[in-house]
C-alpha positions as a LaTeX table, in Angstrom:
\begin{tabular}{lrrr}
\hline
Residue & $x$ (\AA) & $y$ (\AA) & $z$ (\AA) \\
\hline
Unk1 & 96.07 & 111.03 & 92.00 \\
Unk2 & 97.33 & 110.21 & 88.36 \\
Unk3 & 100.82 & 109.05 & 88.53 \\
Unk4 & 101.24 & 110.72 & 85.24 \\
Unk5 & 99.97 & 114.21 & 86.79 \\
Unk6 & 101.84 & 114.83 & 89.95 \\
Unk7 & 100.72 & 117.05 & 92.88 \\
Unk8 & 102.73 & 120.06 & 93.62 \\
Unk9 & 102.25 & 122.58 & 96.32 \\
Unk10 & 103.39 & 125.90 & 96.19 \\
Unk11 & 103.90 & 128.50 & 98.89 \\
Unk12 & 104.55 & 132.02 & 98.57 \\
Unk13 & 103.20 & 135.43 & 100.11 \\
Unk14 & 102.68 & 136.84 & 96.80 \\
Unk15 & 99.29 & 135.32 & 95.60 \\
Unk16 & 99.78 & 136.86 & 91.84 \\
Unk17 & 103.47 & 134.54 & 91.44 \\
Unk18 & 101.87 & 131.65 & 93.18 \\
Unk19 & 98.81 & 131.51 & 90.66 \\
Unk20 & 101.09 & 132.45 & 87.43 \\
Unk21 & 103.48 & 129.28 & 88.67 \\
Unk22 & 100.47 & 126.96 & 89.11 \\
Unk23 & 99.05 & 128.25 & 85.64 \\
Unk24 & 101.83 & 127.45 & 83.89 \\
Unk25 & 102.87 & 124.27 & 85.04 \\
Unk26 & 98.97 & 123.21 & 84.98 \\
Unk27 & 99.51 & 123.73 & 81.25 \\
Unk28 & 102.44 & 121.18 & 81.56 \\
Unk29 & 100.07 & 118.07 & 83.09 \\
Unk30 & 100.75 & 119.03 & 86.67 \\
Unk31 & 98.27 & 119.15 & 89.16 \\
Unk32 & 98.89 & 122.59 & 91.43 \\
Unk33 & 97.63 & 123.73 & 94.63 \\
Unk34 & 98.94 & 127.24 & 96.43 \\
Unk35 & 99.24 & 128.66 & 100.07 \\
Unk36 & 100.01 & 131.92 & 101.19 \\
Unk37 & 101.81 & 131.45 & 104.42 \\
Unk38 & 102.96 & 128.39 & 106.49 \\
Unk39 & 99.99 & 127.86 & 108.16 \\
Unk40 & 97.88 & 127.38 & 105.36 \\
Unk41 & 100.46 & 125.24 & 103.49 \\
Unk42 & 101.05 & 122.76 & 106.46 \\
Unk43 & 97.19 & 122.26 & 106.26 \\
Unk44 & 97.41 & 121.53 & 102.71 \\
Unk45 & 100.63 & 119.23 & 103.08 \\
Unk46 & 98.34 & 116.92 & 105.12 \\
Unk47 & 95.54 & 116.58 & 103.15 \\
Unk48 & 96.97 & 116.72 & 99.59 \\
Unk49 & 100.63 & 114.61 & 100.40 \\
Unk50 & 102.27 & 116.15 & 97.35 \\
Unk51 & 105.05 & 114.67 & 95.38 \\
Unk52 & 107.08 & 118.16 & 95.37 \\
Unk53 & 106.84 & 121.56 & 97.31 \\
Unk54 & 107.79 & 124.84 & 95.71 \\
Unk55 & 108.87 & 127.15 & 98.76 \\
Unk56 & 109.41 & 130.86 & 99.00 \\
Unk57 & 112.25 & 131.70 & 101.73 \\
Unk58 & 110.35 & 134.71 & 102.68 \\
Unk59 & 106.97 & 133.86 & 103.99 \\
Unk60 & 105.19 & 135.88 & 106.49 \\
Unk61 & 104.57 & 133.65 & 109.50 \\
Unk62 & 107.80 & 131.59 & 109.20 \\
Unk63 & 111.36 & 131.61 & 107.67 \\
Unk64 & 111.19 & 129.63 & 104.83 \\
Unk65 & 114.35 & 127.77 & 105.54 \\
Unk66 & 112.74 & 126.39 & 109.09 \\
Unk67 & 109.44 & 125.24 & 106.65 \\
Unk68 & 112.25 & 123.03 & 104.50 \\
Unk69 & 113.60 & 121.42 & 107.39 \\
Unk70 & 110.19 & 120.74 & 108.59 \\
Unk71 & 109.12 & 119.30 & 105.07 \\
Unk72 & 112.02 & 117.08 & 105.17 \\
Unk73 & 111.80 & 115.60 & 108.62 \\
Unk74 & 108.10 & 114.97 & 108.29 \\
Unk75 & 107.08 & 114.10 & 104.54 \\
Unk76 & 108.15 & 112.56 & 101.73 \\
Unk77 & 107.83 & 115.32 & 99.04 \\
Unk78 & 110.75 & 116.98 & 97.26 \\
Unk79 & 111.56 & 120.52 & 98.09 \\
Unk80 & 112.08 & 123.23 & 95.10 \\
Unk81 & 113.50 & 126.71 & 96.48 \\
Unk82 & 112.45 & 129.43 & 94.82 \\
Unk83 & 113.20 & 132.58 & 96.18 \\
Unk84 & 114.24 & 136.61 & 95.79 \\
Unk85 & 117.38 & 135.30 & 97.85 \\
Unk86 & 120.73 & 135.10 & 95.85 \\
Unk87 & 123.45 & 134.93 & 98.12 \\
Unk88 & 125.58 & 131.98 & 98.08 \\
Unk89 & 125.41 & 131.61 & 101.26 \\
Unk90 & 121.19 & 131.14 & 101.26 \\
Unk91 & 121.47 & 128.72 & 98.47 \\
Unk92 & 124.30 & 126.37 & 100.37 \\
Unk93 & 122.21 & 126.39 & 103.52 \\
Unk94 & 118.73 & 125.28 & 101.60 \\
Unk95 & 120.69 & 122.35 & 99.61 \\
Unk96 & 122.56 & 121.29 & 102.79 \\
Unk97 & 119.16 & 121.44 & 104.79 \\
Unk98 & 117.53 & 119.01 & 102.06 \\
Unk99 & 116.18 & 121.15 & 99.33 \\
Unk100 & 116.47 & 119.46 & 96.24 \\
Unk101 & 116.89 & 122.33 & 94.11 \\
Unk102 & 117.00 & 126.27 & 94.34 \\
Unk103 & 116.39 & 128.75 & 91.91 \\
Unk104 & 116.10 & 132.85 & 92.25 \\
Unk105 & 113.26 & 134.82 & 91.05 \\
Unk106 & 112.96 & 136.26 & 88.62 \\
Unk107 & 113.07 & 133.26 & 86.74 \\
Unk108 & 112.24 & 131.67 & 83.01 \\
Unk109 & 109.07 & 129.45 & 83.09 \\
Unk110 & 110.83 & 126.95 & 80.76 \\
Unk111 & 113.45 & 126.51 & 83.39 \\
Unk112 & 110.98 & 125.79 & 86.09 \\
Unk113 & 109.50 & 123.28 & 84.17 \\
Unk114 & 112.85 & 121.80 & 83.54 \\
Unk115 & 113.83 & 121.86 & 87.23 \\
Unk116 & 110.64 & 120.49 & 88.38 \\
Unk117 & 110.66 & 117.42 & 85.84 \\
Unk118 & 114.46 & 116.71 & 86.77 \\
Unk119 & 113.36 & 116.83 & 90.66 \\
Unk120 & 110.54 & 114.55 & 90.41 \\
Unk121 & 112.67 & 112.13 & 87.87 \\
Unk122 & 115.25 & 112.06 & 90.45 \\
Unk123 & 112.94 & 111.32 & 93.60 \\
Unk124 & 111.49 & 108.52 & 91.21 \\
Unk125 & 114.65 & 106.84 & 90.54 \\
Unk126 & 115.91 & 106.87 & 94.17 \\
Unk127 & 116.56 & 103.96 & 96.10 \\
Unk128 & 113.83 & 105.16 & 98.64 \\
Unk129 & 111.21 & 105.77 & 95.86 \\
Unk130 & 111.75 & 101.88 & 94.61 \\
Unk131 & 111.87 & 100.63 & 98.17 \\
Unk132 & 108.66 & 102.12 & 98.75 \\
Unk133 & 106.95 & 100.14 & 96.11 \\
Unk134 & 106.89 & 97.04 & 98.58 \\
Unk135 & 104.70 & 95.76 & 101.43 \\
Unk136 & 106.30 & 94.72 & 104.76 \\
Unk137 & 104.79 & 91.80 & 106.76 \\
Unk138 & 105.14 & 91.26 & 110.43 \\
Unk139 & 103.24 & 89.86 & 113.25 \\
Unk140 & 99.68 & 90.19 & 111.97 \\
Unk141 & 100.43 & 93.31 & 110.19 \\
Unk142 & 100.45 & 94.04 & 106.84 \\
Unk143 & 102.55 & 97.77 & 105.68 \\
Unk144 & 102.39 & 99.74 & 102.50 \\
Unk145 & 105.39 & 101.83 & 101.90 \\
Unk146 & 103.77 & 103.08 & 98.87 \\
Unk147 & 100.55 & 104.70 & 100.34 \\
Unk148 & 101.57 & 104.32 & 104.41 \\
Unk149 & 98.40 & 102.14 & 105.04 \\
Unk150 & 98.37 & 99.65 & 107.66 \\
Unk151 & 96.24 & 96.50 & 107.62 \\
Unk152 & 95.54 & 93.13 & 109.23 \\
Unk153 & 92.86 & 90.77 & 108.93 \\
Unk154 & 91.65 & 91.49 & 112.54 \\
Unk155 & 91.52 & 95.27 & 112.10 \\
Unk156 & 90.35 & 97.58 & 109.57 \\
Unk157 & 92.72 & 99.50 & 107.21 \\
Unk158 & 94.48 & 102.61 & 108.58 \\
Unk159 & 96.24 & 105.11 & 107.21 \\
Unk160 & 99.18 & 106.27 & 108.86 \\
Unk161 & 100.26 & 110.46 & 108.89 \\
Unk162 & 103.34 & 111.10 & 107.38 \\
Unk163 & 105.62 & 111.11 & 110.72 \\
Unk164 & 104.15 & 107.58 & 111.98 \\
Unk165 & 104.79 & 106.33 & 108.48 \\
Unk166 & 108.50 & 107.56 & 108.37 \\
Unk167 & 109.22 & 105.95 & 111.60 \\
Unk168 & 107.86 & 102.55 & 110.88 \\
Unk169 & 109.47 & 102.45 & 107.39 \\
Unk170 & 112.86 & 102.97 & 109.72 \\
Unk171 & 111.53 & 100.11 & 112.06 \\
Unk172 & 110.87 & 97.39 & 109.08 \\
Unk173 & 113.94 & 98.32 & 107.44 \\
Unk174 & 116.16 & 97.73 & 110.63 \\
Unk175 & 114.31 & 94.84 & 112.65 \\
Unk176 & 116.03 & 93.69 & 115.88 \\
Unk177 & 118.25 & 96.27 & 115.98 \\
Unk178 & 118.42 & 99.09 & 118.74 \\
Unk179 & 118.17 & 102.39 & 116.95 \\
Unk180 & 118.75 & 105.41 & 118.70 \\
Unk181 & 116.42 & 108.39 & 118.96 \\
Unk182 & 118.35 & 110.54 & 116.50 \\
Unk183 & 118.13 & 107.61 & 113.97 \\
Unk184 & 114.69 & 107.42 & 114.02 \\
Unk185 & 113.95 & 111.35 & 113.95 \\
Unk186 & 116.25 & 111.69 & 110.41 \\
Unk187 & 119.79 & 111.88 & 111.94 \\
Unk188 & 119.37 & 115.53 & 113.22 \\
Unk189 & 120.75 & 116.64 & 116.76 \\
Unk190 & 117.97 & 116.55 & 119.40 \\
Unk191 & 118.11 & 117.99 & 122.92 \\
Unk192 & 117.66 & 115.78 & 126.08 \\
Unk193 & 114.13 & 117.23 & 126.34 \\
Unk194 & 112.86 & 116.96 & 122.58 \\
Unk195 & 109.89 & 114.41 & 123.22 \\
Unk196 & 108.95 & 114.11 & 119.39 \\
Unk197 & 110.47 & 110.88 & 118.73 \\
Unk198 & 108.63 & 109.58 & 122.19 \\
Unk199 & 105.14 & 110.80 & 121.19 \\
Unk200 & 105.27 & 109.32 & 117.55 \\
Unk201 & 106.67 & 106.05 & 119.39 \\
Unk202 & 103.57 & 106.34 & 121.51 \\
Unk203 & 101.06 & 106.98 & 118.58 \\
Unk204 & 102.44 & 104.12 & 116.47 \\
Unk205 & 102.29 & 101.71 & 119.31 \\
Unk206 & 98.54 & 102.40 & 119.77 \\
Unk207 & 98.01 & 101.36 & 116.35 \\
Unk208 & 100.25 & 98.29 & 116.55 \\
Unk209 & 99.54 & 97.12 & 120.00 \\
Unk210 & 95.87 & 97.15 & 119.57 \\
Unk211 & 94.85 & 95.18 & 123.10 \\
Unk212 & 96.35 & 93.86 & 126.15 \\
Unk213 & 97.28 & 90.56 & 124.61 \\
Unk214 & 99.10 & 92.18 & 122.09 \\
Unk215 & 102.42 & 91.15 & 121.83 \\
Unk216 & 105.02 & 94.05 & 122.65 \\
Unk217 & 106.58 & 94.99 & 119.10 \\
Unk218 & 108.14 & 98.27 & 120.04 \\
Unk219 & 110.65 & 97.91 & 123.00 \\
Unk220 & 112.07 & 100.86 & 124.75 \\
Unk221 & 115.71 & 100.21 & 125.62 \\
Unk222 & 116.66 & 102.55 & 128.47 \\
Unk223 & 119.35 & 104.83 & 127.78 \\
Unk224 & 120.10 & 103.18 & 124.31 \\
Unk225 & 116.77 & 103.89 & 122.02 \\
Unk226 & 114.10 & 101.44 & 120.53 \\
Unk227 & 113.86 & 97.84 & 119.57 \\
Unk228 & 111.27 & 96.76 & 116.67 \\
Unk229 & 110.60 & 93.07 & 117.77 \\
Unk230 & 109.76 & 91.44 & 114.53 \\
Unk231 & 110.59 & 89.21 & 111.84 \\
Unk232 & 109.75 & 90.98 & 108.51 \\
Unk233 & 109.33 & 89.82 & 105.48 \\
Unk234 & 108.63 & 91.36 & 101.93 \\
Unk235 & 106.91 & 91.31 & 98.88 \\
Unk236 & 106.71 & 93.46 & 95.68 \\
Unk237 & 103.58 & 95.65 & 95.06 \\
Unk238 & 102.11 & 94.89 & 91.31 \\
Unk239 & 102.58 & 97.78 & 88.99 \\
Unk240 & 98.64 & 98.29 & 88.94 \\
Unk241 & 97.87 & 97.66 & 92.53 \\
Unk242 & 97.27 & 101.24 & 94.71 \\
\hline
\end{tabular}
């Protein structure tokens, strides 16, 4: 994707509204895709990996707040809520769960463009975005944080899922430290029966520990969490490197 034309994914159950938003943003150089419900949105989110999601809260198959939580927990995209809910409590909740901005319908298209540009600019200038322009090297592996690819001279390049990549980013930034499950899932409260972290760990292990002779990289510390056993070195990406 051309970095000068950011990808935006819009979800709204009113197809006319989402089409109008996409048409207007396209005129300003943004690449827009639309979805009418959460199921279609989630499918396109995995395919497109957009830089920004514009989310309506009144979706037919899920409450928009729950979808925002899911995006912030599992994707790297920024979120702008665009909704008919004008109550202050809704706006406060939306921002507290991680939305980057909140707009109420009806809206001025010029203000929407300004808000979109502001959100994308803040994201590009954030420490997290700057840190992503690096490659982490450990054991035989090289992990490109910009495009979530994992490679080595012994294995073909693999594109990690967003959830796997986010997990590995936490590990490479905190090597040789015991990390609790809450830290790995994004500092949210998780119940004793929540196995989401363990499932992600298992999937990531299969990609890092490719055979029986592979050194254990992710160690389970029972009762405490997980330990990433590696010395990590960092190199900056060239500006023209994908």
